[in-house]
N, CA, C and O atoms as a MOPAC input file, in Angstrom:
PM7 MOZYME 1SCF
protein

 N     -9.55100 1    17.92400 1   -22.52600 1
 C     -9.45200 1    17.26600 1   -21.22500 1
 C    -10.19100 1    18.11900 1   -20.20200 1
 O     -9.97400 1    19.32800 1   -20.11900 1
 N    -11.04900 1    17.49600 1   -19.43600 1
 C    -11.79100 1    18.20800 1   -18.39900 1
 C    -10.84400 1    18.64000 1   -17.28600 1
 O     -9.77000 1    18.06300 1   -17.11300 1
 N    -11.24600 1    19.64900 1   -16.54000 1
 C    -10.40000 1    20.18000 1   -15.46200 1
 C    -10.04400 1    19.10000 1   -14.44700 1
 O     -8.90700 1    19.04200 1   -13.98000 1
 N    -10.99700 1    18.24900 1   -14.10300 1
 C    -10.70200 1    17.20900 1   -13.11700 1
 C     -9.72000 1    16.18100 1   -13.67000 1
 O     -8.93200 1    15.61900 1   -12.90800 1
 N     -9.74800 1    15.91900 1   -14.98800 1
 C     -8.81000 1    14.97300 1   -15.58800 1
 C     -7.37000 1    15.43800 1   -15.42500 1
 O     -6.46300 1    14.61500 1   -15.30400 1
 N     -7.15400 1    16.74100 1   -15.42100 1
 C     -5.80500 1    17.27700 1   -15.28100 1
 C     -5.22000 1    16.94800 1   -13.90400 1
 O     -4.00200 1    16.84500 1   -13.75800 1
 N     -6.06400 1    16.78600 1   -12.91600 1
 C     -5.61000 1    16.42200 1   -11.57400 1
 C     -5.64300 1    14.92100 1   -11.36900 1
 O     -4.67500 1    14.34100 1   -10.87600 1
 N     -6.74500 1    14.28200 1   -11.74300 1
 C     -6.92600 1    12.87500 1   -11.39900 1
 C     -6.04900 1    11.93500 1   -12.21500 1
 O     -5.57700 1    10.93300 1   -11.67800 1
 N     -5.81600 1    12.21900 1   -13.48000 1
 C     -4.98400 1    11.33900 1   -14.29800 1
 C     -3.55800 1    11.25600 1   -13.76300 1
 O     -3.04500 1    10.14700 1   -13.61400 1
 N     -2.89000 1    12.37700 1   -13.46500 1
 C     -1.55000 1    12.26800 1   -12.86200 1
 C     -1.57300 1    11.58200 1   -11.49800 1
 O     -0.63800 1    10.85400 1   -11.16400 1
 N     -2.60600 1    11.79600 1   -10.71800 1
 C     -2.68600 1    11.14800 1    -9.40000 1
 C     -2.82500 1     9.64000 1    -9.53900 1
 O     -2.24300 1     8.89100 1    -8.75400 1
 N     -3.58300 1     9.18900 1   -10.52000 1
 C     -3.68400 1     7.74700 1   -10.77700 1
 C     -2.31500 1     7.19300 1   -11.16300 1
 O     -1.94500 1     6.09700 1   -10.74200 1
 N     -1.57100 1     7.94200 1   -11.95600 1
 C     -0.23000 1     7.50400 1   -12.36700 1
 C      0.70200 1     7.40200 1   -11.16300 1
 O      1.50700 1     6.47400 1   -11.08100 1
 N      0.60000 1     8.34900 1   -10.22900 1
 C      1.41600 1     8.30600 1    -9.00300 1
 C      1.10800 1     7.03600 1    -8.22500 1
 O      2.02200 1     6.36000 1    -7.75300 1
 N     -0.16600 1     6.70900 1    -8.08700 1
 C     -0.57000 1     5.51500 1    -7.34000 1
 C     -0.11600 1     4.24700 1    -8.06200 1
 O      0.38700 1     3.32300 1    -7.42300 1
 N     -0.28500 1     4.19200 1    -9.36700 1
 C      0.14600 1     3.01300 1   -10.13200 1
 C      1.65100 1     2.79800 1    -9.98900 1
 O      2.09800 1     1.66500 1    -9.80700 1
 N      2.43100 1     3.86800 1   -10.06800 1
 C      3.87700 1     3.75400 1    -9.91200 1
 C      4.23000 1     3.30200 1    -8.49100 1
 O      5.12600 1     2.47800 1    -8.30400 1
 N      3.53300 1     3.83700 1    -7.50400 1
 C      3.78100 1     3.43900 1    -6.11400 1
 C      3.56300 1     1.94600 1    -5.92900 1
 O      4.38100 1     1.27300 1    -5.30000 1
 N      2.46700 1     1.42000 1    -6.47100 1
 C      2.18000 1    -0.00500 1    -6.34100 1
 C      3.24500 1    -0.84800 1    -7.04800 1
 O      3.59500 1    -1.93200 1    -6.58200 1
 N      3.75100 1    -0.35000 1    -8.16000 1
 C      4.81100 1    -1.05400 1    -8.88000 1
 C      6.09900 1    -1.10000 1    -8.04800 1
 O      6.73300 1    -2.14900 1    -7.93500 1
 N      6.47500 1     0.03100 1    -7.47400 1
 C      7.67600 1     0.07500 1    -6.64100 1
 C      7.48100 1    -0.77800 1    -5.39400 1
 O      8.39300 1    -1.49600 1    -4.98500 1
 N      6.30600 1    -0.70300 1    -4.79000 1
 C      6.00000 1    -1.52900 1    -3.61800 1
 C      6.22400 1    -3.00400 1    -3.94600 1
 O      6.77500 1    -3.75300 1    -3.13800 1
 N      5.79500 1    -3.40700 1    -5.12700 1
 C      5.89400 1    -4.80200 1    -5.55100 1
 C      7.32500 1    -5.27100 1    -5.73000 1
 O      7.57300 1    -6.47400 1    -5.81000 1
 N      8.26400 1    -4.35100 1    -5.79400 1
 C      9.67200 1    -4.72000 1    -5.94900 1
 C     10.34200 1    -5.00700 1    -4.60700 1
 O     11.41600 1    -5.60800 1    -4.56600 1
 N      9.71200 1    -4.58000 1    -3.50500 1
 C     10.30700 1    -4.74500 1    -2.18800 1
 C     11.36600 1    -3.70400 1    -1.86600 1
 O     12.07700 1    -3.83000 1    -0.86900 1
 N     11.47900 1    -2.67700 1    -2.70100 1
 C     12.46400 1    -1.60600 1    -2.52800 1
 C     11.96400 1    -0.62100 1    -1.47400 1
 O     11.31300 1     0.36800 1    -1.81000 1
 N     12.26200 1    -0.88500 1    -0.20600 1
 C     11.74100 1    -0.06300 1     0.88600 1
 C     12.15800 1     1.40500 1     0.75300 1
 O     11.30000 1     2.27500 1     0.90300 1
 N     13.43300 1     1.73000 1     0.47900 1
 C     13.78100 1     3.14400 1     0.29300 1
 C     12.99400 1     3.79000 1    -0.86200 1
 O     12.59300 1     4.95000 1    -0.76700 1
 N     12.77700 1     3.04400 1    -1.93900 1
 C     11.99300 1     3.55300 1    -3.06200 1
 C     10.54300 1     3.79800 1    -2.70400 1
 O      9.93400 1     4.77200 1    -3.14600 1
 N      9.99600 1     2.89800 1    -1.89300 1
 C      8.61500 1     3.05900 1    -1.41300 1
 C      8.51600 1     4.33100 1    -0.57900 1
 O      7.63300 1     5.16100 1    -0.79400 1
 N      9.42500 1     4.47100 1     0.36600 1
 C      9.38800 1     5.62300 1     1.27600 1
 C      9.65000 1     6.92500 1     0.53900 1
 O      9.12200 1     7.96700 1     0.92800 1
 N     10.44500 1     6.88900 1    -0.50600 1
 C     10.74500 1     8.09100 1    -1.28300 1
 C      9.50000 1     8.65700 1    -1.95900 1
 O      9.44300 1     9.85100 1    -2.25300 1
 N      8.51800 1     7.82100 1    -2.20500 1
 C      7.29200 1     8.26200 1    -2.86800 1
 C      6.24700 1     8.79600 1    -1.89000 1
 O      5.18200 1     9.26600 1    -2.29100 1
 N      6.57400 1     8.71400 1    -0.59400 1
 C      5.68200 1     9.24000 1     0.43500 1
 C      6.12900 1    10.64000 1     0.85000 1
 O      7.32500 1    10.91300 1     0.95000 1
 N      5.16800 1    11.51500 1     1.08900 1
 C      5.47700 1    12.84100 1     1.64100 1
 C      6.09500 1    12.65900 1     3.01600 1
 O      5.86300 1    11.64200 1     3.66800 1
 N      6.87100 1    13.62300 1     3.46000 1
 C      7.55000 1    13.51400 1     4.75700 1
 C      6.57600 1    13.30800 1     5.91200 1
 O      6.88500 1    12.59500 1     6.86600 1
 N      5.40000 1    13.93000 1     5.82900 1
 C      4.40500 1    13.80300 1     6.90200 1
 C      3.30100 1    12.80100 1     6.56500 1
 O      2.20600 1    12.86900 1     7.12300 1
 N      3.58800 1    11.87500 1     5.65500 1
 C      2.59100 1    10.89900 1     5.22000 1
 C      2.15700 1     9.99700 1     6.36800 1
 O      2.91200 1     9.74200 1     7.30600 1
 N      0.92600 1     9.52500 1     6.26800 1
 C      0.39300 1     8.54100 1     7.21000 1
 C     -0.14800 1     7.35300 1     6.42600 1
 O     -0.57700 1     7.47700 1     5.27900 1
 N     -0.11300 1     6.19200 1     7.08800 1
 C     -0.61600 1     4.95500 1     6.48500 1
 C     -1.47100 1     4.28100 1     7.54000 1
 O     -0.97300 1     3.88400 1     8.59300 1
 N     -2.75800 1     4.15200 1     7.25400 1
 C     -3.71700 1     3.53600 1     8.16500 1
 C     -4.14200 1     2.19700 1     7.59100 1
 O     -4.44400 1     2.09800 1     6.40200 1
 N     -4.16900 1     1.16100 1     8.42700 1
 C     -4.62100 1    -0.16800 1     8.03000 1
 C     -5.80400 1    -0.53500 1     8.91400 1
 O     -5.76500 1    -0.35000 1    10.13000 1
 N     -6.86000 1    -1.05800 1     8.28700 1
 C     -8.07400 1    -1.41500 1     9.02300 1
 C     -7.81700 1    -2.54800 1    10.00300 1
 O     -6.82400 1    -3.26900 1     9.90300 1
 N     -8.72700 1    -2.68700 1    10.94300 1
 C     -8.67700 1    -3.79500 1    11.87800 1
 C     -8.13000 1    -3.41100 1    13.23500 1
 O     -7.93100 1    -2.23600 1    13.54400 1
 N     -7.89000 1    -4.45200 1    14.04700 1
 C     -7.45400 1    -4.23400 1    15.42600 1
 C     -6.22700 1    -5.07000 1    15.78300 1
 O     -5.85800 1    -5.14600 1    16.95500 1
 N     -5.59600 1    -5.69100 1    14.80500 1
 C     -4.43700 1    -6.53700 1    15.07600 1
 C     -3.25600 1    -5.66800 1    15.48500 1
 O     -2.77400 1    -4.84400 1    14.70900 1
 N     -2.80100 1    -5.86600 1    16.71300 1
 C     -1.71700 1    -5.05300 1    17.25600 1
 C     -0.45000 1    -5.22200 1    16.41200 1
 O     -0.08900 1    -6.33300 1    16.02400 1
 N      0.20400 1    -4.11400 1    16.14100 1
 C      1.41900 1    -4.12200 1    15.34700 1
 C      1.16700 1    -4.12500 1    13.85300 1
 O      2.10300 1    -3.99000 1    13.06500 1
 N     -0.07400 1    -4.27600 1    13.45900 1
 C     -0.43700 1    -4.37300 1    12.04800 1
 C     -1.42500 1    -3.28500 1    11.66100 1
 O     -1.24900 1    -2.60600 1    10.64900 1
 N     -2.46400 1    -3.12400 1    12.47000 1
 C     -3.53700 1    -2.18300 1    12.16600 1
 C     -3.26600 1    -0.82600 1    12.81000 1
 O     -2.38600 1    -0.68300 1    13.65900 1
 N     -4.04300 1     0.16000 1    12.38400 1
 C     -3.92400 1     1.49500 1    12.94600 1
 C     -3.13300 1     2.42400 1    12.04000 1
 O     -2.82600 1     2.08500 1    10.89700 1
 N     -2.80800 1     3.59400 1    12.56100 1
 C     -2.11600 1     4.62500 1    11.78900 1
 C     -0.63300 1     4.64000 1    12.11600 1
 O     -0.22300 1     4.58800 1    13.27500 1
 N      0.15900 1     4.71200 1    11.04700 1
 C      1.60600 1     4.78100 1    11.20100 1
 C      2.15500 1     5.97400 1    10.41300 1
 O      1.62300 1     6.34600 1     9.36700 1
 N      3.22000 1     6.55600 1    10.93400 1
 C      3.93100 1     7.62200 1    10.22700 1
 C      4.79000 1     6.98500 1     9.13200 1
 O      4.91000 1     5.76200 1     9.05700 1
 N      5.37300 1     7.81000 1     8.30400 1
 C      6.28500 1     7.32700 1     7.26900 1
 C      7.42800 1     6.52800 1     7.89700 1
 O      7.77000 1     5.44700 1     7.41700 1
 N      8.00600 1     7.04900 1     8.94900 1
 C      9.11900 1     6.38000 1     9.61900 1
 C      8.68800 1     5.03500 1    10.20200 1
 O      9.39000 1     4.03500 1    10.05800 1
 N      7.53100 1     5.01900 1    10.85900 1
 C      7.03100 1     3.76900 1    11.44500 1
 C      6.72400 1     2.74800 1    10.35800 1
 O      7.00300 1     1.56000 1    10.52300 1
 N      6.14900 1     3.20900 1     9.24200 1
 C      5.82600 1     2.29800 1     8.15800 1
 C      7.09500 1     1.73900 1     7.53400 1
 O      7.13000 1     0.58000 1     7.12100 1
 N      8.13200 1     2.55800 1     7.46700 1
 C      9.40900 1     2.08000 1     6.95200 1
 C      9.94100 1     0.91000 1     7.76700 1
 O     10.44400 1    -0.06400 1     7.20700 1
 N      9.83100 1     1.00400 1     9.07600 1
 C     10.29200 1    -0.07700 1     9.95200 1
 C      9.45100 1    -1.34300 1     9.74700 1
 O      9.98200 1    -2.45300 1     9.73500 1
 N      8.14300 1    -1.16500 1     9.58900 1
 C      7.26700 1    -2.31300 1     9.33500 1
 C      7.66500 1    -2.98500 1     8.01600 1
 O      7.80300 1    -4.20600 1     7.95000 1
 N      7.84600 1    -2.17800 1     6.97500 1
 C      8.18600 1    -2.72700 1     5.66100 1
 C      9.54400 1    -3.41600 1     5.67000 1
 O      9.69900 1    -4.47400 1     5.06100 1
 N     10.52000 1    -2.84100 1     6.34100 1
 C     11.84900 1    -3.46200 1     6.42400 1
 C     11.76600 1    -4.83700 1     7.07900 1
 O     12.48300 1    -5.75900 1     6.69100 1
 N     10.89000 1    -4.97300 1     8.07300 1
 C     10.72600 1    -6.26400 1     8.73600 1
 C      9.95000 1    -7.26000 1     7.90900 1
 O     10.30800 1    -8.43700 1     7.85200 1
 N      8.89000 1    -6.80200 1     7.26800 1
 C      7.99800 1    -7.73300 1     6.57700 1
 C      8.60600 1    -8.24800 1     5.27500 1
 O      8.32900 1    -9.38600 1     4.89800 1
 N      9.41800 1    -7.46700 1     4.57400 1
 C      9.98400 1    -7.97200 1     3.31900 1
 C     10.88400 1    -9.17800 1     3.56400 1
 O     11.11500 1    -9.96600 1     2.64600 1
 N     11.38700 1    -9.33500 1     4.76300 1
 C     12.25200 1   -10.47600 1     5.06700 1
 C     11.48100 1   -11.78400 1     5.19900 1
 O     12.08300 1   -12.85500 1     5.12900 1
 N     10.16400 1   -11.72300 1     5.38900 1
 C      9.37200 1   -12.94900 1     5.51900 1
 C      8.84300 1   -13.44000 1     4.17600 1
 O      8.34500 1   -14.56100 1     4.07400 1
 N      8.95200 1   -12.59800 1     3.13900 1
 C      8.48900 1   -12.99300 1     1.80700 1
 C      9.58500 1   -13.76000 1     1.07700 1
 O     10.73500 1   -13.32300 1     1.04200 1
 N      9.23500 1   -14.88600 1     0.50400 1
 C     10.18700 1   -15.74200 1    -0.20100 1
 C     10.95900 1   -14.96200 1    -1.26600 1
 O     12.16900 1   -15.14000 1    -1.40900 1
 N     10.27300 1   -14.10900 1    -2.00600 1
 C     10.91700 1   -13.32500 1    -3.06700 1
 C     11.21000 1   -11.89700 1    -2.62500 1
 O     11.58300 1   -11.06300 1    -3.45000 1
 N     11.04700 1   -11.60000 1    -1.33300 1
 C     11.38100 1   -10.27900 1    -0.80900 1
 C     10.35900 1    -9.19700 1    -1.04900 1
 O     10.63200 1    -8.02400 1    -0.79500 1
 N      9.17300 1    -9.56600 1    -1.54000 1
 C      8.17400 1    -8.52800 1    -1.80000 1
 C      6.76900 1    -9.11000 1    -1.86200 1
 O      6.56100 1   -10.27100 1    -2.21200 1
 N      5.82700 1    -8.26800 1    -1.51300 1
 C      4.41300 1    -8.54500 1    -1.73200 1
 C      4.06900 1    -7.90300 1    -3.06500 1
 O      4.13100 1    -6.68100 1    -3.20000 1
 N      3.71100 1    -8.70400 1    -4.04000 1
 C      3.35800 1    -8.18300 1    -5.36700 1
 C      1.93300 1    -7.63300 1    -5.31200 1
 O      1.00200 1    -8.33000 1    -4.90700 1
 N      1.77900 1    -6.38600 1    -5.72000 1
 C      0.47300 1    -5.73300 1    -5.70800 1
 C      0.01400 1    -5.46200 1    -7.14000 1
 O      0.73000 1    -4.84700 1    -7.92900 1
 N     -1.18100 1    -5.92700 1    -7.45600 1
 C     -1.75200 1    -5.71200 1    -8.78600 1
 C     -2.95400 1    -4.79300 1    -8.64600 1
 O     -3.94000 1    -5.14300 1    -7.99600 1
 N     -2.86800 1    -3.59700 1    -9.26700 1
 C     -4.01200 1    -2.69400 1    -9.18000 1
 C     -5.15800 1    -3.16500 1   -10.06700 1
 O     -4.95500 1    -3.70300 1   -11.15500 1
 N     -6.36000 1    -2.94600 1    -9.56700 1
 C     -7.56000 1    -3.20300 1   -10.34900 1
 C     -8.16800 1    -1.86300 1   -10.74000 1
 O     -7.46400 1    -0.96000 1   -11.19300 1
 N     -9.46200 1    -1.74100 1   -10.56400 1
 C    -10.14500 1    -0.50200 1   -10.90300 1
 C     -9.63800 1     0.64600 1   -10.05600 1
 O     -9.37900 1     0.48600 1    -8.86300 1
 N     -9.49700 1     1.80700 1   -10.68200 1
 C     -9.11900 1     3.03600 1    -9.98400 1
 C    -10.15800 1     4.09400 1   -10.27100 1
 O    -10.61000 1     4.25700 1   -11.40400 1
 N    -10.52700 1     4.80800 1    -9.23000 1
 C    -11.43900 1     5.94100 1    -9.34200 1
 C    -10.74600 1     7.11500 1    -8.67700 1
 O    -10.23400 1     6.99000 1    -7.56500 1
 N    -10.72800 1     8.24300 1    -9.34400 1
 C    -10.06700 1     9.40600 1    -8.77300 1
 C    -11.00100 1    10.60500 1    -8.78100 1
 O    -11.78600 1    10.81000 1    -9.70600 1
 N    -10.88800 1    11.38000 1    -7.72700 1
 C    -11.61700 1    12.63700 1    -7.61700 1
 C    -10.75000 1    13.58600 1    -6.80600 1
 O    -10.39300 1    13.29100 1    -5.66500 1
 N    -10.41700 1    14.70900 1    -7.38700 1
 C     -9.55900 1    15.66100 1    -6.69800 1
 C     -8.22500 1    15.02700 1    -6.37500 1
 O     -7.57000 1    14.46400 1    -7.25200 1
 N     -7.81300 1    15.11700 1    -5.10500 1
 C     -6.50700 1    14.57200 1    -4.70800 1
 C     -6.58600 1    13.14400 1    -4.18100 1
 O     -5.60500 1    12.62800 1    -3.64700 1
 N     -7.74800 1    12.49600 1    -4.32600 1
 C     -7.90800 1    11.13000 1    -3.80900 1
 C     -8.07300 1    10.12600 1    -4.95000 1
 O     -8.75600 1    10.37700 1    -5.94300 1
 N     -7.42400 1     8.99300 1    -4.76300 1
 C     -7.54100 1     7.87800 1    -5.69700 1
 C     -7.96800 1     6.65600 1    -4.88700 1
 O     -7.35400 1     6.33200 1    -3.87000 1
 N     -9.00500 1     5.99200 1    -5.33600 1
 C     -9.44700 1     4.74600 1    -4.72600 1
 C     -9.06300 1     3.63500 1    -5.69500 1
 O     -9.38900 1     3.69200 1    -6.88000 1
 N     -8.37100 1     2.62800 1    -5.18000 1
 C     -7.89300 1     1.55000 1    -6.04100 1
 C     -8.14600 1     0.20300 1    -5.37800 1
 O     -7.88600 1     0.01600 1    -4.18900 1
 N     -8.66200 1    -0.73600 1    -6.18000 1
 C     -8.77200 1    -2.11200 1    -5.73500 1
 C     -7.40900 1    -2.75700 1    -5.95700 1
 O     -6.79800 1    -2.58500 1    -7.01200 1
 N     -6.93900 1    -3.49600 1    -4.96200 1
 C     -5.59600 1    -4.06700 1    -5.03400 1
 C     -5.64800 1    -5.54500 1    -4.66700 1
 O     -6.27600 1    -5.93400 1    -3.68200 1
 N     -4.97600 1    -6.36200 1    -5.47700 1
 C     -4.79300 1    -7.76700 1    -5.12800 1
 C     -3.31300 1    -7.98900 1    -4.88500 1
 O     -2.47700 1    -7.60500 1    -5.70300 1
 N     -2.99300 1    -8.60100 1    -3.77100 1
 C     -1.60500 1    -8.88900 1    -3.44700 1
 C     -1.32000 1   -10.37200 1    -3.51900 1
 O     -2.22300 1   -11.20400 1    -3.43400 1
 N     -0.03500 1   -10.68900 1    -3.67700 1
 C      0.36600 1   -12.09500 1    -3.66500 1
 C      1.81200 1   -12.20700 1    -3.21300 1
 O      2.69200 1   -11.51300 1    -3.72200 1
 N      2.04400 1   -13.08000 1    -2.25900 1
 C      3.40500 1   -13.39300 1    -1.82800 1
 C      3.42800 1   -14.76700 1    -1.18800 1
 O      2.52000 1   -15.14400 1    -0.44700 1
 N      4.47800 1   -15.50400 1    -1.48700 1
 C      4.75200 1   -16.74200 1    -0.78400 1
 C      5.68900 1   -16.38800 1     0.35800 1
 O      6.67300 1   -15.67400 1     0.16700 1
 N      5.37800 1   -16.88600 1     1.53700 1
 C      6.21000 1   -16.60800 1     2.69600 1
 C      7.27600 1   -17.69500 1     2.86200 1
 O      7.13200 1   -18.80900 1     2.35800 1
 N      8.32500 1   -17.35100 1     3.56500 1
 C      9.40000 1   -18.30900 1     3.81600 1
 C      8.91600 1   -19.54200 1     4.57200 1
 O      9.52600 1   -20.60800 1     4.48600 1
 N      7.81100 1   -19.39400 1     5.31800 1
 C      7.27800 1   -20.53100 1     6.09000 1
 C      6.30500 1   -21.39400 1     5.27900 1
 O      5.70400 1   -22.32400 1     5.81800 1
 N      6.14800 1   -21.08700 1     3.98800 1
 C      5.29000 1   -21.88000 1     3.12000 1
 C      3.87600 1   -21.35900 1     2.96900 1
 O      3.14300 1   -21.81100 1     2.09000 1
 N      3.48000 1   -20.41900 1     3.80800 1
 C      2.13600 1   -19.85300 1     3.69300 1
 C      2.06500 1   -18.89900 1     2.49700 1
 O      3.08400 1   -18.39500 1     2.02500 1
 N      0.84400 1   -18.66500 1     2.02300 1
 C      0.62100 1   -17.74000 1     0.91700 1
 C     -0.24900 1   -16.59400 1     1.41100 1
 O     -1.31400 1   -16.80500 1     1.99200 1
 N      0.22100 1   -15.38500 1     1.17200 1
 C     -0.55000 1   -14.18400 1     1.51200 1
 C     -1.12300 1   -13.64300 1     0.21500 1
 O     -0.38200 1   -13.25600 1    -0.68800 1
 N     -2.45600 1   -13.61800 1     0.12700 1
 C     -3.16100 1   -13.19100 1    -1.08700 1
 C     -4.27800 1   -12.22500 1    -0.70400 1
 O     -5.46000 1   -12.54700 1    -0.83000 1
 N     -3.88800 1   -11.02200 1    -0.23000 1
 C     -4.91100 1   -10.08500 1     0.23200 1
 C     -5.67000 1    -9.41400 1    -0.90700 1
 O     -5.11000 1    -9.09100 1    -1.95500 1
 N     -6.94400 1    -9.21900 1    -0.66700 1
 C     -7.80900 1    -8.41000 1    -1.52300 1
 C     -8.10200 1    -7.15100 1    -0.71700 1
 O     -8.57600 1    -7.24500 1     0.41500 1
 N     -7.83300 1    -5.99100 1    -1.27100 1
 C     -8.00100 1    -4.78300 1    -0.48100 1
 C     -8.44300 1    -3.61000 1    -1.33800 1
 O     -8.39800 1    -3.65300 1    -2.56700 1
 N     -8.86800 1    -2.57200 1    -0.65300 1
 C     -9.18500 1    -1.29600 1    -1.28100 1
 C     -8.37200 1    -0.23400 1    -0.56300 1
 O     -8.36600 1    -0.16500 1     0.66600 1
 N     -7.69500 1     0.58300 1    -1.33200 1
 C     -6.87300 1     1.65600 1    -0.78500 1
 C     -7.45900 1     2.99500 1    -1.18900 1
 O     -7.85400 1     3.18600 1    -2.34000 1
 N     -7.51500 1     3.90800 1    -0.25500 1
 C     -7.83900 1     5.30300 1    -0.54800 1
 C     -6.53900 1     6.06400 1    -0.35900 1
 O     -6.01100 1     6.15700 1     0.75000 1
 N     -6.03000 1     6.60600 1    -1.45500 1
 C     -4.71900 1     7.24800 1    -1.45900 1
 C     -4.89100 1     8.73400 1    -1.75600 1
 O     -5.52800 1     9.11700 1    -2.73700 1
 N     -4.31700 1     9.55300 1    -0.90100 1
 C     -4.35000 1    11.00000 1    -1.09600 1
 C     -2.99100 1    11.43600 1    -1.64000 1
 O     -1.94800 1    11.11700 1    -1.06900 1
 N     -3.02100 1    12.16800 1    -2.75100 1
 C     -1.80200 1    12.59500 1    -3.42100 1
 C     -1.70800 1    14.11600 1    -3.37500 1
 O     -2.65700 1    14.82000 1    -3.72000 1
 N     -0.54600 1    14.61200 1    -2.94200 1
 C     -0.26300 1    16.05100 1    -2.93200 1
 C      1.05600 1    16.28300 1    -3.64700 1
 O      2.07500 1    15.69000 1    -3.29100 1
 N      1.03900 1    17.13100 1    -4.64000 1
 C      2.26300 1    17.50700 1    -5.35800 1
 C      3.06200 1    16.30000 1    -5.82500 1
 O      4.28900 1    16.29600 1    -5.73000 1
 N      2.38700 1    15.28300 1    -6.32600 1
 C      3.05600 1    14.12600 1    -6.89200 1
 C      3.58100 1    13.10800 1    -5.89200 1
 O      4.23200 1    12.13800 1    -6.28000 1
 N      3.30500 1    13.31800 1    -4.61300 1
 C      3.73900 1    12.36500 1    -3.58500 1
 C      2.53000 1    11.91400 1    -2.77900 1
 O      1.52000 1    12.61300 1    -2.70100 1
 N      2.65100 1    10.75400 1    -2.19200 1
 C      1.53800 1    10.19700 1    -1.42700 1
 C      1.52700 1    10.79700 1    -0.03100 1
 O      2.49500 1    10.68800 1     0.72200 1
 N      0.39700 1    11.43800 1     0.29900 1
 C      0.23400 1    12.08900 1     1.59800 1
 C     -0.39700 1    11.15700 1     2.62000 1
 O     -0.08100 1    11.23000 1     3.80800 1
 N     -1.28900 1    10.28000 1     2.16500 1
 C     -1.89500 1     9.32300 1     3.08700 1
 C     -2.43900 1     8.12400 1     2.32700 1
 O     -2.81300 1     8.19800 1     1.15700 1
 N     -2.46200 1     7.02200 1     3.05500 1
 C     -3.05400 1     5.78500 1     2.54600 1
 C     -3.98000 1     5.26200 1     3.63000 1
 O     -3.61900 1     5.21400 1     4.80600 1
 N     -5.17800 1     4.87100 1     3.21700 1
 C     -6.10600 1     4.13900 1     4.07400 1
 C     -6.31400 1     2.80200 1     3.37600 1
 O     -6.81500 1     2.74600 1     2.25300 1
 N     -5.92300 1     1.73100 1     4.05300 1
 C     -5.95000 1     0.40100 1     3.46800 1
 C     -6.98800 1    -0.46400 1     4.17400 1
 O     -6.85700 1    -0.77500 1     5.35800 1
 N     -8.01100 1    -0.84200 1     3.43200 1
 C     -9.07700 1    -1.69500 1     3.95100 1
 C     -8.84700 1    -3.09700 1     3.39900 1
 O     -8.86300 1    -3.30100 1     2.18500 1
 N     -8.63200 1    -4.07400 1     4.30000 1
 C     -8.30700 1    -5.41400 1     3.84600 1
 C     -8.96400 1    -6.46700 1     4.70900 1
 O     -9.56500 1    -6.16600 1     5.74100 1
 N     -8.83900 1    -7.71100 1     4.26700 1
 C     -9.36700 1    -8.85400 1     5.00000 1
 C     -8.42300 1    -9.13500 1     6.16300 1
 O     -7.42900 1    -9.84300 1     6.01200 1
 N     -8.74100 1    -8.57900 1     7.31000 1
 C     -7.85900 1    -8.71200 1     8.46800 1
 C     -7.78900 1   -10.15200 1     8.97800 1
 O     -6.78200 1   -10.54400 1     9.56700 1
 N     -8.83300 1   -10.93800 1     8.76300 1
 C     -8.81300 1   -12.34000 1     9.17900 1
 C     -7.75100 1   -13.09900 1     8.38600 1
 O     -6.98500 1   -13.88000 1     8.95100 1
 N     -7.71100 1   -12.86700 1     7.08900 1
 C     -6.70200 1   -13.52800 1     6.24700 1
 C     -5.29100 1   -13.11200 1     6.68700 1
 O     -4.40900 1   -13.96000 1     6.82600 1
 N     -5.08100 1   -11.81900 1     6.90500 1
 C     -3.77200 1   -11.33800 1     7.34200 1
 C     -3.36800 1   -11.97300 1     8.67300 1
 O     -2.22200 1   -12.38800 1     8.84800 1
 N     -4.30800 1   -12.04400 1     9.60000 1
 C     -4.01900 1   -12.63700 1    10.91100 1
 C     -3.64500 1   -14.11400 1    10.77000 1
 O     -2.68200 1   -14.58000 1    11.38000 1
 N     -4.42000 1   -14.84800 1     9.95700 1
 C     -4.14600 1   -16.28000 1     9.75900 1
 C     -2.77100 1   -16.51900 1     9.15100 1
 O     -2.07800 1   -17.46200 1     9.53400 1
 N     -2.37300 1   -15.67400 1     8.20800 1
 C     -1.09600 1   -15.86700 1     7.51700 1
 C      0.08700 1   -15.44800 1     8.37800 1
 O      1.09800 1   -16.15000 1     8.42200 1
 N     -0.02600 1   -14.31500 1     9.06300 1
 C      1.12500 1   -13.75900 1     9.77300 1
 C      1.17800 1   -14.08900 1    11.26700 1
 O      2.26700 1   -14.15600 1    11.83800 1
 N      0.03500 1   -14.29400 1    11.90700 1
 C      0.02800 1   -14.37600 1    13.35000 1
 C     -0.50200 1   -15.69200 1    13.91800 1
 O     -0.28300 1   -15.97300 1    15.09600 1
 N     -1.18500 1   -16.49700 1    13.12600 1
 C     -1.78300 1   -17.74700 1    13.65400 1
 C     -0.73100 1   -18.82900 1    13.80100 1
 O     -1.04400 1   -19.94000 1    14.22800 1

């Protein structure tokens, strides 16, 4: 195993597990996988949705948003993953039916930084127009 594989393979596993827990809607479980000083940045300019949030702020967002999903969660399916050092880039497809009948099916790319087996930061690049149409229009 190459030296980089020793770091990147476990980091990919951390990200895959995080996406699995996220898909369950288990907010405490999601937050438990984040470092205490973790940040989560979402692309775009939609107020209340985009920008950088702390772990605590993201917890509040997640607690609110899981209530709008018919099954209580946004299911995330990882696609290709590329890892280098402490960063993992993953293509993600999401799917959720909302209580109002709309369907949220985001296609996104996440850059996830992993430190000591926990997620230190997430940068989420997504179709902000689709998110706006589903949640705010």
